[in-house]
N, CA, C and O atoms as a DFTB+ gen file, in Angstrom:
224 C
 N C O
     1  1       0.844      -1.176       0.000
     2  2       0.000       0.000       0.000
     3  2       0.891       1.241       0.000
     4  3       1.824       1.357       0.795
     5  1       0.577       2.172      -0.919
     6  2       1.375       3.390      -0.985
     7  2       0.841       4.433      -0.014
     8  3      -0.361       4.532       0.232
     9  1       1.768       5.198       0.523
    10  2       1.382       6.315       1.367
    11  2       1.041       7.503       0.480
    12  3       1.710       7.762      -0.521
    13  1       0.008       8.209       0.857
    14  2      -0.309       9.441       0.150
    15  2       0.439      10.577       0.829
    16  3       0.387      10.731       2.049
    17  1       1.114      11.345       0.049
    18  2       1.889      12.459       0.577
    19  2       1.166      13.746       0.190
    20  3       0.960      14.024      -0.991
    21  1       0.789      14.515       1.184
    22  2       0.088      15.778       0.925
    23  2       1.074      16.800       0.390
    24  3       2.206      16.908       0.861
    25  1       0.622      17.538      -0.596
    26  2       1.443      18.632      -1.107
    27  2       1.499      19.728      -0.055
    28  3       0.485      20.090       0.543
    29  1       2.666      20.234       0.155
    30  2       2.820      21.310       1.124
    31  2       3.022      22.610       0.368
    32  3       3.841      22.702      -0.547
    33  1       2.260      23.606       0.770
    34  2       2.435      24.926       0.175
    35  2       2.779      25.903       1.279
    36  3       2.465      25.678       2.448
    37  1       3.417      26.970       0.901
    38  2       3.837      27.948       1.898
    39  2       2.611      28.639       2.499
    40  3       1.561      28.717       1.862
    41  1       2.751      29.129       3.706
    42  2       1.642      29.869       4.331
    43  2       1.202      31.076       3.482
    44  3       0.018      31.407       3.424
    45  1       2.170      31.721       2.830
    46  2       1.830      32.861       1.970
    47  2       0.975      32.420       0.799
    48  3      -0.016      33.073       0.472
    49  1       1.347      31.322       0.165
    50  2       0.584      30.812      -0.971
    51  2      -0.806      30.371      -0.522
    52  3      -1.787      30.573      -1.237
    53  1      -0.887      29.775       0.648
    54  2      -2.173      29.342       1.173
    55  2      -3.064      30.560       1.450
    56  3      -4.246      30.553       1.107
    57  1      -2.509      31.586       2.059
    58  2      -3.276      32.800       2.357
    59  2      -3.746      33.474       1.068
    60  3      -4.872      33.966       0.995
    61  1      -2.891      33.495       0.063
    62  2      -3.260      34.110      -1.213
    63  2      -4.370      33.309      -1.889
    64  3      -5.291      33.886      -2.467
    65  1      -4.285      32.007      -1.820
    66  2      -5.326      31.161      -2.409
    67  2      -6.659      31.371      -1.698
    68  3      -7.706      31.439      -2.341
    69  1      -6.619      31.473      -0.380
    70  2      -7.842      31.708       0.381
    71  2      -8.445      33.064       0.031
    72  3      -9.661      33.183      -0.121
    73  1      -7.602      34.080      -0.096
    74  2      -8.086      35.419      -0.445
    75  2      -8.696      35.422      -1.845
    76  3      -9.749      36.022      -2.065
    77  1      -8.045      34.761      -2.779
    78  2      -8.566      34.688      -4.147
    79  2      -9.905      33.959      -4.178
    80  3     -10.827      34.361      -4.889
    81  1      -9.999      32.895      -3.409
    82  2     -11.245      32.130      -3.346
    83  2     -12.380      33.000      -2.787
    84  3     -13.502      32.977      -3.293
    85  1     -12.074      33.750      -1.758
    86  2     -13.082      34.639      -1.143
    87  2     -13.547      35.700      -2.135
    88  3     -14.745      35.961      -2.243
    89  1     -12.621      36.308      -2.851
    90  2     -12.970      37.320      -3.856
    91  2     -13.870      36.695      -4.926
    92  3     -14.863      37.297      -5.335
    93  1     -13.526      35.510      -5.367
    94  2     -14.312      34.809      -6.376
    95  2     -15.716      34.498      -5.862
    96  3     -16.699      34.687      -6.579
    97  1     -15.806      34.025      -4.628
    98  2     -17.109      33.706      -4.041
    99  2     -17.979      34.952      -3.926
   100  3     -19.175      34.908      -4.215
   101  1     -17.380      36.060      -3.502
   102  2     -18.145      37.298      -3.351
   103  2     -18.611      37.823      -4.706
   104  3     -19.733      38.317      -4.818
   105  1     -17.780      37.725      -5.723
   106  2     -18.164      38.167      -7.060
   107  2     -19.321      37.322      -7.580
   108  3     -20.264      37.851      -8.169
   109  1     -19.252      36.026      -7.368
   110  2     -20.322      35.124      -7.784
   111  2     -21.613      35.453      -7.042
   112  3     -22.691      35.474      -7.636
   113  1     -21.500      35.701      -5.776
   114  2     -22.662      36.045      -4.968
   115  2     -23.302      37.345      -5.458
   116  3     -24.525      37.446      -5.552
   117  1     -22.468      38.335      -5.768
   118  2     -22.985      39.606      -6.279
   119  2     -23.725      39.405      -7.605
   120  3     -24.777      40.004      -7.828
   121  1     -23.175      38.563      -8.481
   122  2     -23.852      38.272      -9.758
   123  2     -25.198      37.595      -9.511
   124  3     -26.195      37.938     -10.145
   125  1     -25.222      36.642      -8.597
   126  2     -26.470      35.949      -8.281
   127  2     -27.497      36.908      -7.690
   128  3     -28.688      36.798      -7.978
   129  1     -27.041      37.849      -6.863
   130  2     -27.943      38.836      -6.282
   131  2     -28.524      39.746      -7.362
   132  3     -29.708      40.080      -7.326
   133  1     -27.704      40.140      -8.304
   134  2     -28.171      41.003      -9.393
   135  2     -29.243      40.288     -10.227
   136  3     -30.245      40.896     -10.604
   137  1     -29.035      39.026     -10.508
   138  2     -30.027      38.260     -11.270
   139  2     -31.325      38.160     -10.472
   140  3     -32.410      38.336     -11.025
   141  1     -31.217      37.881      -9.180
   142  2     -32.416      37.790      -8.342
   143  2     -33.161      39.117      -8.333
   144  3     -34.390      39.141      -8.403
   145  1     -32.416      40.233      -8.245
   146  2     -33.046      41.563      -8.289
   147  2     -33.770      41.784      -9.613
   148  3     -34.911      42.245      -9.638
   149  1     -33.099      41.451     -10.707
   150  2     -33.680      41.686     -12.029
   151  2     -34.936      40.848     -12.263
   152  3     -35.829      41.249     -13.010
   153  1     -34.997      39.687     -11.623
   154  2     -36.172      38.829     -11.760
   155  2     -37.245      39.146     -10.716
   156  3     -38.349      38.605     -10.766
   157  1     -36.911      40.022      -9.778
   158  2     -37.864      40.343      -8.717
   159  2     -38.056      39.211      -7.726
   160  3     -39.098      39.123      -7.076
   161  1     -37.059      38.346      -7.604
   162  2     -37.145      37.191      -6.706
   163  2     -36.667      37.600      -5.309
   164  3     -35.502      37.418      -4.954
   165  1     -37.588      38.151      -4.537
   166  2     -37.214      38.668      -3.218
   167  2     -36.820      37.557      -2.249
   168  3     -35.960      37.756      -1.390
   169  1     -37.448      36.390      -2.384
   170  2     -37.085      35.280      -1.491
   171  2     -35.632      34.866      -1.705
   172  3     -34.880      34.697      -0.745
   173  1     -35.244      34.704      -2.965
   174  2     -33.857      34.346      -3.258
   175  2     -32.920      35.468      -2.841
   176  3     -31.851      35.215      -2.286
   177  1     -33.315      36.701      -3.106
   178  2     -32.470      37.837      -2.731
   179  2     -32.237      37.869      -1.229
   180  3     -31.121      38.129      -0.780
   181  1     -33.273      37.609      -0.453
   182  2     -33.114      37.568       1.007
   183  2     -32.142      36.471       1.426
   184  3     -31.318      36.680       2.315
   185  1     -32.232      35.305       0.793
   186  2     -31.305      34.215       1.111
   187  2     -29.868      34.585       0.753
   188  3     -28.938      34.311       1.511
   189  1     -29.702      35.208      -0.409
   190  2     -28.357      35.595      -0.842
   191  2     -27.777      36.690       0.049
   192  3     -26.578      36.697       0.324
   193  1     -28.618      37.606       0.496
   194  2     -28.144      38.644       1.416
   195  2     -27.704      38.029       2.741
   196  3     -26.713      38.461       3.330
   197  1     -28.436      37.026       3.208
   198  2     -28.039      36.326       4.438
   199  2     -26.701      35.612       4.228
   200  3     -25.841      35.620       5.109
   201  1     -26.537      35.000       3.063
   202  2     -25.265      34.339       2.756
   203  2     -24.115      35.347       2.731
   204  3     -23.017      35.065       3.210
   205  1     -24.383      36.515       2.172
   206  2     -23.351      37.556       2.115
   207  2     -22.966      38.007       3.528
   208  3     -21.789      38.233       3.809
   209  1     -23.941      38.134       4.402
   210  2     -23.629      38.526       5.791
   211  2     -22.770      37.463       6.466
   212  3     -21.866      37.790       7.235
   213  1     -23.048      36.197       6.182
   214  2     -22.252      35.120       6.781
   215  2     -20.816      35.144       6.288
   216  3     -19.892      34.822       7.034
   217  1     -20.631      35.524       5.032
   218  2     -19.276      35.548       4.465
   219  2     -18.490      36.788       4.865
   220  3     -17.264      36.819       4.761
   221  1     -19.202      37.800       5.320
   222  2     -18.523      39.064       5.673
   223  2     -17.908      39.001       7.040
   224  3     -17.302      39.973       7.490
């Protein structure tokens, strides 16, 4: 049986990846909110706003 060896990345690279992921998630959330607004879907908009508060 082979051992799986986890790739190790520097703390700086890990922090940068986390920051990039957060920016991407927020941009996606903003796009989803805009679509919900344009469709007048207040229920979805309320859910997305709650999600945004959790991420902030």
